[in-house]
DRENTORKOL-3810 file (N, C-alpha, C; in nm, 4 decimals):
REM DRENTORKOL-3810
@n.u->-1.5794; n.v->-1.0661; n.w->0.5109; ca.u->-1.4894; ca.v->-0.9645; ca.w->0.4566; c.u->-1.3554; c.v->-0.9730; c.w->0.5294
@n.u->-1.2466; n.v->-0.9711; n.w->0.4543; ca.u->-1.1135; ca.v->-0.9742; ca.w->0.5134; c.u->-1.0896; c.v->-0.8451; c.w->0.5915
@n.u->-1.0243; n.v->-0.8595; n.w->0.7039; ca.u->-0.9953; ca.v->-0.7427; ca.w->0.7875; c.u->-0.8817; c.v->-0.6613; c.w->0.7261
@n.u->-0.8935; n.v->-0.5298; n.w->0.7322; ca.u->-0.7902; ca.v->-0.4417; ca.w->0.6768; c.u->-0.6661; c.v->-0.4458; c.w->0.7645
@n.u->-0.5505; n.v->-0.4381; n.w->0.7004; ca.u->-0.4244; ca.v->-0.4191; ca.w->0.7714; c.u->-0.4126; c.v->-0.2705; c.w->0.8017
@n.u->-0.3702; n.v->-0.2342; n.w->0.9226; ca.u->-0.3580; ca.v->-0.0926; ca.w->0.9598; c.u->-0.2180; c.v->-0.0665; c.w->1.0143
@n.u->-0.1553; n.v->0.0396; n.w->0.9633; ca.u->-0.0205; ca.v->0.0791; ca.w->1.0051; c.u->-0.0266; c.v->0.2216; c.w->1.0612
@n.u->0.0230; n.v->0.2427; n.w->1.1832; ca.u->0.0214; ca.v->0.3782; ca.w->1.2409; c.u->0.1336; c.v->0.4650; c.w->1.1849
@n.u->0.1027; n.v->0.5918; n.w->1.1633; ca.u->0.2013; ca.v->0.6878; ca.w->1.1132; c.u->0.1858; c.v->0.8186; c.w->1.1920
@n.u->0.2958; n.v->0.8701; n.w->1.2418; ca.u->0.2975; ca.v->1.0008; ca.w->1.3077; c.u->0.3434; c.v->1.1033; c.w->1.2049
@n.u->0.2808; n.v->1.2193; n.w->1.2022; ca.u->0.3208; ca.v->1.3260; ca.w->1.1107; c.u->0.4348; c.v->1.4057; c.w->1.1752
@n.u->0.5473; n.v->1.4084; n.w->1.1069; ca.u->0.6644; ca.v->1.4831; ca.w->1.1529; c.u->0.6792; c.v->1.6126; c.w->1.0744
@n.u->0.7637; n.v->1.6987; n.w->1.1255; ca.u->0.7892; ca.v->1.8289; ca.w->1.0627; c.u->0.8266; c.v->1.8112; c.w->0.9155
@n.u->0.9105; n.v->1.7129; n.w->0.8870; ca.u->0.9577; ca.v->1.6902; ca.w->0.7495; c.u->0.8457; c.v->1.6504; c.w->0.6535
@n.u->0.7291; n.v->1.6089; n.w->0.7064; ca.u->0.6155; ca.v->1.5691; ca.w->0.6235; c.u->0.5271; c.v->1.6863; c.w->0.5831
@n.u->0.5541; n.v->1.8031; n.w->0.6406; ca.u->0.4622; ca.v->1.9159; ca.w->0.6248; c.u->0.5209; c.v->2.0296; c.w->0.5417
@n.u->0.4304; n.v->2.1182; n.w->0.5020; ca.u->0.4727; ca.v->2.2410; ca.w->0.4345; c.u->0.4939; c.v->2.3485; c.w->0.5414
@n.u->0.5172; n.v->2.4703; n.w->0.4992; ca.u->0.5458; ca.v->2.5791; ca.w->0.5935; c.u->0.4299; c.v->2.6079; c.w->0.6887
@n.u->0.3092; n.v->2.5670; n.w->0.6516; ca.u->0.1928; ca.v->2.5900; ca.w->0.7371; c.u->0.1630; c.v->2.4755; c.w->0.8323
@n.u->0.2488; n.v->2.3728; n.w->0.8328; ca.u->0.2275; ca.v->2.2607; ca.w->0.9224; c.u->0.1259; c.v->2.1590; c.w->0.8710
@n.u->0.0903; n.v->2.1691; n.w->0.7425; ca.u->-0.0046; ca.v->2.0763; ca.w->0.6799; c.u->0.0755; c.v->1.9744; c.w->0.5984
@n.u->0.0335; n.v->1.8483; n.w->0.6023; ca.u->0.1046; ca.v->1.7437; ca.w->0.5282; c.u->0.1034; c.v->1.7777; c.w->0.3791
@n.u->0.2213; n.v->1.7746; n.w->0.3193; ca.u->0.2389; ca.v->1.7967; ca.w->0.1767; c.u->0.1730; c.v->1.6800; c.w->0.1032
@n.u->0.1010; n.v->1.7075; n.w->-0.0048; ca.u->0.0179; ca.v->1.6061; ca.w->-0.0694; c.u->0.0938; c.v->1.4795; c.w->-0.1107
@n.u->0.2155; n.v->1.4926; n.w->-0.1580; ca.u->0.2915; ca.v->1.3753; ca.w->-0.2022; c.u->0.3326; c.v->1.2864; c.w->-0.0848
@n.u->0.3360; n.v->1.3418; n.w->0.0333; ca.u->0.3767; ca.v->1.2629; ca.w->0.1493; c.u->0.2748; c.v->1.1540; c.w->0.1830
@n.u->0.1484; n.v->1.1770; n.w->0.1497; ca.u->0.0470; ca.v->1.0735; ca.w->0.1721; c.u->0.0810; c.v->0.9475; c.w->0.0932
@n.u->0.1378; n.v->0.9652; n.w->-0.0259; ca.u->0.1775; ca.v->0.8502; ca.w->-0.1070; c.u->0.2884; c.v->0.7708; c.w->-0.0378
@n.u->0.3804; n.v->0.8420; n.w->0.0262; ca.u->0.4870; ca.v->0.7745; ca.w->0.1016; c.u->0.4283; c.v->0.6988; c.w->0.2205
@n.u->0.3313; n.v->0.7586; n.w->0.2890; ca.u->0.2658; ca.v->0.6889; ca.w->0.4004; c.u->0.2000; c.v->0.5604; c.w->0.3509
@n.u->0.1342; n.v->0.5669; n.w->0.2357; ca.u->0.0670; ca.v->0.4483; ca.w->0.1813; c.u->0.1687; c.v->0.3428; c.w->0.1382
@n.u->0.2808; n.v->0.3859; n.w->0.0824; ca.u->0.3870; ca.v->0.2923; ca.w->0.0425; c.u->0.4395; c.v->0.2172; c.w->0.1645
@n.u->0.4633; n.v->0.2880; n.w->0.2739; ca.u->0.5110; ca.v->0.2226; ca.w->0.3957; c.u->0.4103; c.v->0.1190; c.w->0.4440
@n.u->0.2829; n.v->0.1545; n.w->0.4412; ca.u->0.1793; ca.v->0.0617; ca.w->0.4870; c.u->0.1744; c.v->-0.0621; c.w->0.3973
@n.u->0.1874; n.v->-0.0442; n.w->0.2654; ca.u->0.1883; ca.v->-0.1603; ca.w->0.1751; c.u->0.3079; c.v->-0.2504; c.w->0.2039
@n.u->0.4232; n.v->-0.1920; n.w->0.2271; ca.u->0.5432; ca.v->-0.2706; ca.w->0.2590; c.u->0.5245; c.v->-0.3473; c.w->0.3894
@n.u->0.4682; n.v->-0.2833; n.w->0.4897; ca.u->0.4446; ca.v->-0.3493; ca.w->0.6186; c.u->0.3355; c.v->-0.4555; c.w->0.6076
@n.u->0.2362; n.v->-0.4320; n.w->0.5225; ca.u->0.1321; ca.v->-0.5320; ca.w->0.4976; c.u->0.1957; c.v->-0.6582; c.w->0.4406
@n.u->0.2809; n.v->-0.6423; n.w->0.3387; ca.u->0.3494; ca.v->-0.7573; ca.w->0.2813; c.u->0.4347; c.v->-0.8282; c.w->0.3861
@n.u->0.5110; n.v->-0.7512; n.w->0.4630; ca.u->0.5959; ca.v->-0.8090; ca.w->0.5674; c.u->0.5106; c.v->-0.8838; c.w->0.6696
@n.u->0.3948; n.v->-0.8268; n.w->0.7023; ca.u->0.3061; ca.v->-0.8870; ca.w->0.8010; c.u->0.2478; c.v->-1.0207; c.w->0.7577
@n.u->0.2394; n.v->-1.0442; n.w->0.6279; ca.u->0.1889; ca.v->-1.1735; ca.w->0.5798; c.u->0.3040; c.v->-1.2647; c.w->0.5363
@n.u->0.4252; n.v->-1.2260; n.w->0.5760; ca.u->0.5408; ca.v->-1.3121; ca.w->0.5515; c.u->0.6049; c.v->-1.2968; c.w->0.4155
@n.u->0.5740; n.v->-1.1888; n.w->0.3450; ca.u->0.6325; ca.v->-1.1649; ca.w->0.2132; c.u->0.7348; c.v->-1.0522; c.w->0.2224
@n.u->0.8600; n.v->-1.0888; n.w->0.2174; ca.u->0.9673; ca.v->-0.9903; ca.w->0.2276; c.u->1.0126; c.v->-0.9547; c.w->0.0866
@n.u->1.0063; n.v->-0.8260; n.w->0.0558; ca.u->1.0293; ca.v->-0.7819; ca.w->-0.0813; c.u->1.1691; c.v->-0.8165; c.w->-0.1328
@n.u->1.2700; n.v->-0.8037; n.w->-0.0483; ca.u->1.4047; ca.v->-0.8356; ca.w->-0.0949; c.u->1.4186; c.v->-0.9858; c.w->-0.1227
@n.u->1.3573; n.v->-1.0684; n.w->-0.0407; ca.u->1.3615; ca.v->-1.2138; ca.w->-0.0633; c.u->1.2884; c.v->-1.2498; c.w->-0.1921
@n.u->1.1742; n.v->-1.1866; n.w->-0.2182; ca.u->1.1021; ca.v->-1.2130; ca.w->-0.3430; c.u->1.1853; c.v->-1.1715; c.w->-0.4643
@n.u->1.2569; n.v->-1.0598; n.w->-0.4510; ca.u->1.3416; ca.v->-1.0131; ca.w->-0.5601; c.u->1.4527; c.v->-1.1134; c.w->-0.5884
@n.u->1.5176; n.v->-1.1604; n.w->-0.4829; ca.u->1.6300; ca.v->-1.2527; ca.w->-0.5004; c.u->1.5851; c.v->-1.3939; c.w->-0.5374
@n.u->1.4831; n.v->-1.4455; n.w->-0.4691; ca.u->1.4397; ca.v->-1.5843; ca.w->-0.4889; c.u->1.3541; c.v->-1.6018; c.w->-0.6147
@n.u->1.2602; n.v->-1.5087; n.w->-0.6348; ca.u->1.1607; ca.v->-1.5247; ca.w->-0.7409; c.u->1.1794; c.v->-1.4297; c.w->-0.8590
@n.u->1.2844; n.v->-1.3442; n.w->-0.8532; ca.u->1.3044; ca.v->-1.2440; ca.w->-0.9579; c.u->1.1780; c.v->-1.1580; c.w->-0.9725
@n.u->1.1171; n.v->-1.1235; n.w->-0.8584; ca.u->0.9892; ca.v->-1.0538; ca.w->-0.8559; c.u->0.9976; c.v->-0.9242; c.w->-0.7768
@n.u->0.9465; n.v->-0.8177; n.w->-0.8381; ca.u->0.9276; ca.v->-0.6909; ca.w->-0.7672; c.u->0.7870; c.v->-0.6406; c.w->-0.7980
@n.u->0.7331; n.v->-0.5620; n.w->-0.7059; ca.u->0.6042; ca.v->-0.4978; ca.w->-0.7265; c.u->0.6271; c.v->-0.3502; c.w->-0.7547
@n.u->0.5528; n.v->-0.2955; n.w->-0.8504; ca.u->0.5598; ca.v->-0.1527; ca.w->-0.8797; c.u->0.4181; c.v->-0.0974; c.w->-0.8900
@n.u->0.4035; n.v->0.0284; n.w->-0.8520; ca.u->0.2743; ca.v->0.0942; ca.w->-0.8665; c.u->0.2545; c.v->0.1257; c.w->-1.0143
@n.u->0.1450; n.v->0.0751; n.w->-1.0690; ca.u->0.1118; ca.v->0.0983; ca.w->-1.2103; c.u->0.0173; c.v->0.2171; c.w->-1.2258
@n.u->-0.0772; n.v->0.2274; n.w->-1.1330; ca.u->-0.1744; ca.v->0.3370; ca.w->-1.1380; c.u->-0.2299; c.v->0.3597; c.w->-0.9984
@n.u->-0.2763; n.v->0.4828; n.w->-0.9776; ca.u->-0.3304; ca.v->0.5177; ca.w->-0.8473; c.u->-0.4380; c.v->0.6231; c.w->-0.8653
@n.u->-0.5515; n.v->0.6001; n.w->-0.8022; ca.u->-0.6603; ca.v->0.6977; ca.w->-0.8007; c.u->-0.6715; c.v->0.7458; c.w->-0.6569
@n.u->-0.6407; n.v->0.8732; n.w->-0.6339; ca.u->-0.6334; ca.v->0.9271; ca.w->-0.4982; c.u->-0.7374; c.v->1.0365; c.w->-0.4789
@n.u->-0.8068; n.v->1.0299; n.w->-0.3657; ca.u->-0.9053; ca.v->1.1316; ca.w->-0.3304; c.u->-0.8635; c.v->1.1933; c.w->-0.1973
@n.u->-0.8224; n.v->1.3196; n.w->-0.2028; ca.u->-0.7817; ca.v->1.3929; ca.w->-0.0831; c.u->-0.9057; c.v->1.4588; c.w->-0.0236
@n.u->-0.9410; n.v->1.4230; n.w->0.0992; ca.u->-1.0637; ca.v->1.4729; ca.w->0.1608; c.u->-1.0404; c.v->1.5829; c.w->0.2639
@n.u->-0.9374; n.v->1.5657; n.w->0.3459; ca.u->-0.9100; ca.v->1.6624; ca.w->0.4534; c.u->-0.7612; c.v->1.6554; c.w->0.4868
@n.u->-0.7059; n.v->1.7641; n.w->0.5375; ca.u->-0.5617; ca.v->1.7663; ca.w->0.5636; c.u->-0.5229; c.v->1.7032; c.w->0.6974
@n.u->-0.4038; n.v->1.6465; n.w->0.6983; ca.u->-0.3397; ca.v->1.6062; ca.w->0.8235; c.u->-0.2408; c.v->1.7160; c.w->0.8594
@n.u->-0.2084; n.v->1.7228; n.w->0.9874; ca.u->-0.1217; ca.v->1.8299; ca.w->1.0363; c.u->-0.0088; c.v->1.7746; c.w->1.1227
@n.u->0.0860; n.v->1.8608; n.w->1.1484; ca.u->0.2015; ca.v->1.8267; ca.w->1.2314; c.u->0.1572; c.v->1.7598; c.w->1.3606
@n.u->0.2235; n.v->1.6493; n.w->1.3942; ca.u->0.2016; ca.v->1.5703; ca.w->1.5168; c.u->0.0765; c.v->1.4839; c.w->1.5156
@n.u->-0.0037; n.v->1.4867; n.w->1.4092; ca.u->-0.1201; ca.v->1.3984; ca.w->1.4028; c.u->-0.0747; c.v->1.2528; c.w->1.4052
@n.u->-0.1547; n.v->1.1689; n.w->1.4700; ca.u->-0.1357; ca.v->1.0242; ca.w->1.4650; c.u->-0.2359; c.v->0.9705; c.w->1.3637
@n.u->-0.1847; n.v->0.9112; n.w->1.2561; ca.u->-0.2685; ca.v->0.8629; ca.w->1.1478; c.u->-0.2717; c.v->0.7100; c.w->1.1464
@n.u->-0.3750; n.v->0.6565; n.w->1.0847; ca.u->-0.3863; ca.v->0.5134; ca.w->1.0600; c.u->-0.3959; c.v->0.4950; c.w->0.9093
@n.u->-0.3057; n.v->0.4144; n.w->0.8542; ca.u->-0.3041; ca.v->0.3892; ca.w->0.7107; c.u->-0.3420; c.v->0.2425; c.w->0.6899
@n.u->-0.4506; n.v->0.2197; n.w->0.6166; ca.u->-0.4988; ca.v->0.0826; ca.w->0.5993; c.u->-0.4745; c.v->0.0322; c.w->0.4578
@n.u->-0.4708; n.v->-0.1009; n.w->0.4473; ca.u->-0.4520; ca.v->-0.1705; ca.w->0.3200; c.u->-0.5518; c.v->-0.2852; c.w->0.3158
@n.u->-0.6244; n.v->-0.2950; n.w->0.2050; ca.u->-0.7152; ca.v->-0.4071; ca.w->0.1803; c.u->-0.6917; c.v->-0.4570; c.w->0.0383
@n.u->-0.6895; n.v->-0.5869; n.w->0.0213; ca.u->-0.6705; ca.v->-0.6474; ca.w->-0.1103; c.u->-0.8066; c.v->-0.6619; c.w->-0.1776
@n.u->-0.8244; n.v->-0.5927; n.w->-0.2907; ca.u->-0.9505; ca.v->-0.5979; ca.w->-0.3643; c.u->-0.9485; c.v->-0.7008; c.w->-0.4767
@n.u->-0.8351; n.v->-0.7103; n.w->-0.5473; ca.u->-0.8233; ca.v->-0.8017; ca.w->-0.6605; c.u->-0.6840; c.v->-0.8628; c.w->-0.6618
@n.u->-0.6783; n.v->-0.9868; n.w->-0.7045; ca.u->-0.5514; ca.v->-1.0573; ca.w->-0.7192; c.u->-0.5573; c.v->-1.1275; c.w->-0.8543
@n.u->-0.4894; n.v->-1.0693; n.w->-0.9512; ca.u->-0.4917; ca.v->-1.1218; ca.w->-1.0875; c.u->-0.3628; c.v->-1.1991; c.w->-1.1136
@n.u->-0.3471; n.v->-1.2471; n.w->-1.2342; ca.u->-0.2296; ca.v->-1.3267; ca.w->-1.2683; c.u->-0.0972; c.v->-1.2553; c.w->-1.2498
@n.u->-0.0929; n.v->-1.1259; n.w->-1.2815; ca.u->0.0332; ca.v->-1.0515; ca.w->-1.2715; c.u->0.0132; c.v->-0.9154; c.w->-1.2050
@n.u->-0.0948; n.v->-0.9010; n.w->-1.1280; ca.u->-0.1186; ca.v->-0.7711; ca.w->-1.0649; c.u->-0.2098; c.v->-0.7842; c.w->-0.9431
@n.u->-0.2091; n.v->-0.6793; n.w->-0.8644; ca.u->-0.2943; ca.v->-0.6672; ca.w->-0.7462; c.u->-0.3658; c.v->-0.5329; c.w->-0.7528
@n.u->-0.4828; n.v->-0.5254; n.w->-0.6933; ca.u->-0.5513; ca.v->-0.3980; ca.w->-0.6739; c.u->-0.5795; c.v->-0.3866; c.w->-0.5251
@n.u->-0.5353; n.v->-0.2747; n.w->-0.4683; ca.u->-0.5488; ca.v->-0.2507; ca.w->-0.3249; c.u->-0.6333; c.v->-0.1272; c.w->-0.2992
@n.u->-0.7041; n.v->-0.1286; n.w->-0.1877; ca.u->-0.7730; ca.v->-0.0088; ca.w->-0.1395; c.u->-0.6957; c.v->0.0391; c.w->-0.0183
@n.u->-0.6695; n.v->0.1701; n.w->-0.0136; ca.u->-0.5990; ca.v->0.2266; ca.w->0.1009; c.u->-0.6728; c.v->0.3492; c.w->0.1524
@n.u->-0.6677; n.v->0.3652; n.w->0.2832; ca.u->-0.7303; ca.v->0.4798; ca.w->0.3495; c.u->-0.6322; c.v->0.5357; c.w->0.4518
@n.u->-0.6337; n.v->0.6682; n.w->0.4651; ca.u->-0.5597; ca.v->0.7338; ca.w->0.5723; c.u->-0.6630; c.v->0.8057; c.w->0.6574
@n.u->-0.6628; n.v->0.7725; n.w->0.7868; ca.u->-0.7605; ca.v->0.8294; ca.w->0.8793; c.u->-0.6906; c.v->0.8900; c.w->1.0005
@n.u->-0.7599; n.v->0.9834; n.w->1.0622; ca.u->-0.7172; ca.v->1.0414; ca.w->1.1901; c.u->-0.8373; c.v->1.0298; c.w->1.2832
@n.u->-0.8220; n.v->0.9539; n.w->1.3897; ca.u->-0.9310; ca.v->0.9357; ca.w->1.4873; c.u->-1.0614; c.v->0.8946; c.w->1.4186
@n.u->-1.0528; n.v->0.8072; n.w->1.3205; ca.u->-1.1711; ca.v->0.7573; ca.w->1.2507; c.u->-1.2224; c.v->0.8460; c.w->1.1391
@n.u->-1.1670; n.v->0.9654; n.w->1.1252; ca.u->-1.2094; ca.v->1.0565; ca.w->1.0176; c.u->-1.1246; c.v->1.0303; c.w->0.8929
@n.u->-1.1915; n.v->1.0097; n.w->0.7791; ca.u->-1.1217; ca.v->0.9824; ca.w->0.6534; c.u->-1.0550; c.v->1.1083; c.w->0.6007
@n.u->-0.9239; n.v->1.0991; n.w->0.5750; ca.u->-0.8483; ca.v->1.2105; ca.w->0.5179; c.u->-0.8170; c.v->1.1875; c.w->0.3707
@n.u->-0.7740; n.v->1.0654; n.w->0.3377; ca.u->-0.7326; ca.v->1.0314; ca.w->0.2014; c.u->-0.7734; c.v->0.8869; c.w->0.1744
@n.u->-0.8231; n.v->0.8616; n.w->0.0532; ca.u->-0.8425; ca.v->0.7228; ca.w->0.0134; c.u->-0.7886; c.v->0.7045; c.w->-0.1278
@n.u->-0.7456; n.v->0.5814; n.w->-0.1562; ca.u->-0.6838; ca.v->0.5533; ca.w->-0.2854; c.u->-0.7123; c.v->0.4108; c.w->-0.3285
@n.u->-0.7179; n.v->0.3936; n.w->-0.4588; ca.u->-0.7216; ca.v->0.2617; ca.w->-0.5213; c.u->-0.5881; c.v->0.2497; c.w->-0.5941
@n.u->-0.5124; n.v->0.1460; n.w->-0.5605; ca.u->-0.3760; ca.v->0.1319; ca.w->-0.6096; c.u->-0.3632; c.v->0.0036; c.w->-0.6913
@n.u->-0.3182; n.v->0.0177; n.w->-0.8159; ca.u->-0.2934; ca.v->-0.0981; ca.w->-0.9016; c.u->-0.1441; c.v->-0.1278; c.w->-0.8988
@n.u->-0.1120; n.v->-0.2510; n.w->-0.8611; ca.u->0.0262; ca.v->-0.2940; ca.w->-0.8468; c.u->0.0568; c.v->-0.3981; c.w->-0.9537
@n.u->0.1670; n.v->-0.3809; n.w->-1.0257; ca.u->0.2090; ca.v->-0.4771; ca.w->-1.1269; c.u->0.3230; c.v->-0.5624; c.w->-1.0730
@n.u->0.3228; n.v->-0.6895; n.w->-1.1105; ca.u->0.4331; ca.v->-0.7802; ca.w->-1.0790; c.u->0.5291; c.v->-0.7800; c.w->-1.1972
@n.u->0.6567; n.v->-0.7537; n.w->-1.1691; ca.u->0.7584; ca.v->-0.7477; ca.w->-1.2744; c.u->0.8752; c.v->-0.8394; c.w->-1.2408
@n.u->0.9461; n.v->-0.8816; n.w->-1.3454; ca.u->1.0733; ca.v->-0.9506; ca.w->-1.3249; c.u->1.1748; c.v->-0.8451; c.w->-1.2806
@n.u->1.2417; n.v->-0.8710; n.w->-1.1710; ca.u->1.3413; ca.v->-0.7762; ca.w->-1.1205; c.u->1.4550; c.v->-0.7587; c.w->-1.2198
@n.u->1.4889; n.v->-0.8646; n.w->-1.2915; ca.u->1.6026; ca.v->-0.8614; ca.w->-1.3834; c.u->1.5754; c.v->-0.7832; c.w->-1.5111
@n.u->1.4495; n.v->-0.7698; n.w->-1.5517; ca.u->1.4196; ca.v->-0.7040; ca.w->-1.6789; c.u->1.3135; c.v->-0.5945; c.w->-1.6697
@n.u->1.2457; n.v->-0.5854; n.w->-1.5579; ca.u->1.1330; ca.v->-0.4934; ca.w->-1.5386; c.u->1.0224; c.v->-0.5171; c.w->-1.6416
@n.u->1.0060; n.v->-0.6433; n.w->-1.6805; ca.u->0.8974; ca.v->-0.6850; ca.w->-1.7685; c.u->0.7927; c.v->-0.7573; c.w->-1.6841
@n.u->0.6659; n.v->-0.7509; n.w->-1.7229; ca.u->0.5606; ca.v->-0.8191; ca.w->-1.6457; c.u->0.5879; c.v->-0.9684; c.w->-1.6326
@n.u->0.5462; n.v->-1.0234; n.w->-1.5199; ca.u->0.5596; ca.v->-1.1663; ca.w->-1.4952; c.u->0.4413; c.v->-1.2144; c.w->-1.4121
@n.u->0.4026; n.v->-1.3393; n.w->-1.4267; ca.u->0.2933; ca.v->-1.3903; ca.w->-1.3447; c.u->0.3364; c.v->-1.4054; c.w->-1.1992
@n.u->0.2395; n.v->-1.3929; n.w->-1.1107; ca.u->0.2664; ca.v->-1.4161; ca.w->-0.9695; c.u->0.2880; c.v->-1.5660; c.w->-0.9481
@n.u->0.3883; n.v->-1.6046; n.w->-0.8697; ca.u->0.4089; ca.v->-1.7471; ca.w->-0.8416; c.u->0.2866; c.v->-1.8059; c.w->-0.7701
@n.u->0.2592; n.v->-1.9340; n.w->-0.7960; ca.u->0.1450; ca.v->-2.0006; ca.w->-0.7329; c.u->0.1519; c.v->-1.9937; c.w->-0.5812
@n.u->0.2721; n.v->-2.0067; n.w->-0.5255; ca.u->0.2867; ca.v->-2.0008; ca.w->-0.3790; c.u->0.2438; c.v->-1.8645; c.w->-0.3253
@n.u->0.2724; n.v->-1.7588; n.w->-0.4001; ca.u->0.2329; ca.v->-1.6241; ca.w->-0.3596; c.u->0.0818; c.v->-1.6065; c.w->-0.3733
@n.u->0.0272; n.v->-1.6559; n.w->-0.4830; ca.u->-0.1183; ca.v->-1.6480; ca.w->-0.5032; c.u->-0.1930; c.v->-1.7190; c.w->-0.3915
@n.u->-0.1415; n.v->-1.8322; n.w->-0.3475; ca.u->-0.2090; ca.v->-1.9065; ca.w->-0.2411; c.u->-0.2050; c.v->-1.8306; c.w->-0.1083
@n.u->-0.1046; n.v->-1.7479; n.w->-0.0868; ca.u->-0.0988; ca.v->-1.6647; ca.w->0.0338; c.u->-0.1930; c.v->-1.5451; c.w->0.0237
@n.u->-0.2078; n.v->-1.4913; n.w->-0.0969; ca.u->-0.2863; ca.v->-1.3697; ca.w->-0.1154; c.u->-0.4366; c.v->-1.3951; c.w->-0.1275
@n.u->-0.4749; n.v->-1.5009; n.w->-0.1929; ca.u->-0.6183; ca.v->-1.5261; ca.w->-0.2196; c.u->-0.7044; c.v->-1.5227; c.w->-0.0933
@n.u->-0.6614; n.v->-1.5800; n.w->0.0201; ca.u->-0.7462; ca.v->-1.5729; ca.w->0.1403; c.u->-0.7648; c.v->-1.4300; c.w->0.1947
@n.u->-0.6810; n.v->-1.3374; n.w->0.1503; ca.u->-0.6888; ca.v->-1.1986; ca.w->0.1980; c.u->-0.7815; c.v->-1.1125; c.w->0.1141
@n.u->-0.8325; n.v->-1.1679; n.w->0.0053; ca.u->-0.9207; ca.v->-1.0924; ca.w->-0.0831; c.u->-1.0456; c.v->-1.0471; c.w->-0.0099
@n.u->-1.0807; n.v->-0.9217; n.w->-0.0300; ca.u->-1.2044; ca.v->-0.8697; ca.w->0.0270; c.u->-1.3185; c.v->-0.9164; c.w->-0.0612
@n.u->-1.4212; n.v->-0.9687; n.w->0.0003; ca.u->-1.5389; ca.v->-1.0108; ca.w->-0.0761; c.u->-1.6536; c.v->-0.9167; c.w->-0.0451
@n.u->-1.7353; n.v->-0.8851; n.w->-0.1472; ca.u->-1.8443; ca.v->-0.7900; ca.w->-0.1247; c.u->-1.9509; c.v->-0.8456; c.w->-0.0311
END
């Protein structure tokens, strides 16, 4: 099984509501940051892909399960695992944990689009060859 990428996130005041609890939409921002860092960590820079390959990734769908709240000053771990790599899309599993306790998990479907037209496009073979070894196997 491929090892999950993990990105640390600290909860700041701006991430919370008046009660000091993380606002639900902020978890999506935490997951977005982790996905961006995951790509950067495997040598895929989004701006370079946009300019060189006319390629951008967009979230097509997301299934999110909120289990427990995070609070002000919590240190969180946001993970990314590649579940599927198709011709023009990716499916990722993401988890947000605090000290090993699951707070939020999500299945994220990512579409590959042409940056110039925002129309679907196949993933370049060079990109597929980088991603395939990261696939999680059951």
